[in-house]
C-alpha positions as CSV (number, residue, x, y, z in Angstrom):
1,M,-11.0,37.2,-39.8
2,V,-11.0,38.2,-36.1
3,D,-8.2,36.7,-34.0
4,L,-9.7,35.2,-30.8
5,R,-6.6,33.7,-29.3
6,R,-6.0,36.4,-26.8
7,P,-9.7,36.7,-25.4
8,W,-9.8,32.9,-25.3
9,H,-6.5,32.7,-23.4
10,D,-7.8,35.4,-21.0
11,S,-11.1,33.6,-20.5
12,R,-9.4,30.3,-19.8
13,Q,-7.0,32.0,-17.4
14,L,-9.8,33.6,-15.6
15,Q,-11.7,30.2,-15.5
16,A,-8.6,28.6,-14.0
17,Q,-8.4,31.3,-11.3
18,M,-12.0,30.8,-10.4
19,V,-11.8,27.0,-10.2
20,H,-8.7,27.4,-7.9
21,F,-10.6,29.8,-5.7
22,L,-13.5,27.5,-5.3
23,R,-11.4,24.5,-4.6
24,Q,-9.5,26.4,-1.9
25,L,-12.8,27.6,-0.4
26,Q,-14.1,24.2,-0.3
27,A,-11.0,22.8,1.3
28,F,-11.1,25.6,3.9
29,C,-14.7,24.8,4.7
30,Q,-14.2,21.1,5.1
31,L,-10.9,21.1,7.0
32,E,-11.0,24.3,9.1
33,V,-14.8,24.8,9.6
34,I,-17.0,21.7,9.4
35,E,-14.5,19.1,10.8
36,C,-13.4,21.3,13.8
37,S,-17.0,22.2,14.6
38,W,-18.1,18.6,14.2
39,Q,-15.4,17.4,16.5
40,S,-16.7,19.7,19.3
41,L,-20.3,18.4,18.7
42,M,-19.1,14.9,19.0
43,D,-17.1,15.7,22.2
44,F,-20.5,16.9,23.7
45,T,-22.3,13.7,22.7
46,D,-19.6,11.5,23.9
47,K,-20.0,13.0,27.4
48,R,-23.5,11.7,27.4
49,E,-24.6,14.6,29.7
50,G,-27.8,16.6,29.5
51,D,-31.2,15.8,28.0
52,L,-32.6,16.4,24.5
53,D,-32.8,20.0,24.9
54,A,-29.0,20.3,25.7
55,L,-28.4,18.2,22.5
56,I,-30.6,20.5,20.5
57,A,-28.7,23.6,21.9
58,A,-25.4,22.0,21.1
59,H,-26.5,21.1,17.6
60,R,-27.7,24.7,17.1
61,T,-24.4,26.0,18.4
62,Y,-22.7,23.8,15.8
63,L,-24.7,25.1,12.9
64,D,-24.3,28.7,14.1
65,R,-20.5,28.1,14.3
66,V,-20.4,26.6,10.8
67,V,-22.5,29.4,9.2
68,R,-20.3,32.1,10.9
69,K,-17.0,30.6,9.9
70,V,-18.0,29.7,6.4
71,L,-19.2,33.1,5.6
72,L,-16.3,34.7,7.5
73,L,-18.6,36.6,9.6
74,G,-16.9,38.7,12.4
75,S,-17.9,38.8,16.0
76,K,-18.8,42.5,15.8
77,R,-21.6,43.5,13.4
78,D,-20.1,47.1,12.7
79,K,-16.7,45.7,11.7
80,Q,-18.0,42.7,9.9
81,V,-16.5,41.8,6.6
82,S,-18.4,38.8,5.2
83,F,-17.4,36.4,2.5
84,V,-20.6,37.5,0.7
85,Q,-19.3,41.1,0.5
86,H,-15.9,39.8,-0.7
87,F,-17.6,37.6,-3.3
88,V,-19.6,40.5,-4.7
89,G,-16.4,42.5,-5.0
90,V,-14.8,39.6,-6.9
91,T,-17.7,39.1,-9.3
92,D,-17.7,42.7,-10.0
93,E,-14.0,42.5,-10.9
94,V,-14.7,39.5,-13.1
95,G,-17.5,41.7,-14.8
96,D,-15.0,44.4,-15.4
97,R,-12.5,42.1,-17.0
98,T,-15.0,40.5,-19.2
99,R,-16.1,43.9,-20.5
100,L,-12.6,44.7,-21.5
101,C,-12.2,41.7,-23.8
């Protein structure tokens, strides 16, 4: 009979690490990105200045800021380290770990 306790433990530990990572990412996105960017959009609307075009531009700025911050995009393209690239590295590492079991 094959002893599966060690692979089971390793897979559960890996699952817990992934859940922790996703919860931290969600908290970061909610608290540091969306709420701060939303507040600056609300500040613009509270001023009641400009027309519909200015509101559309402010909303587009809000969306661009959220996307840039959530994906951790740098301001310079050549030095950009994105969340997507980091995520691919993490998934490669997870794949390597699962092959070892």
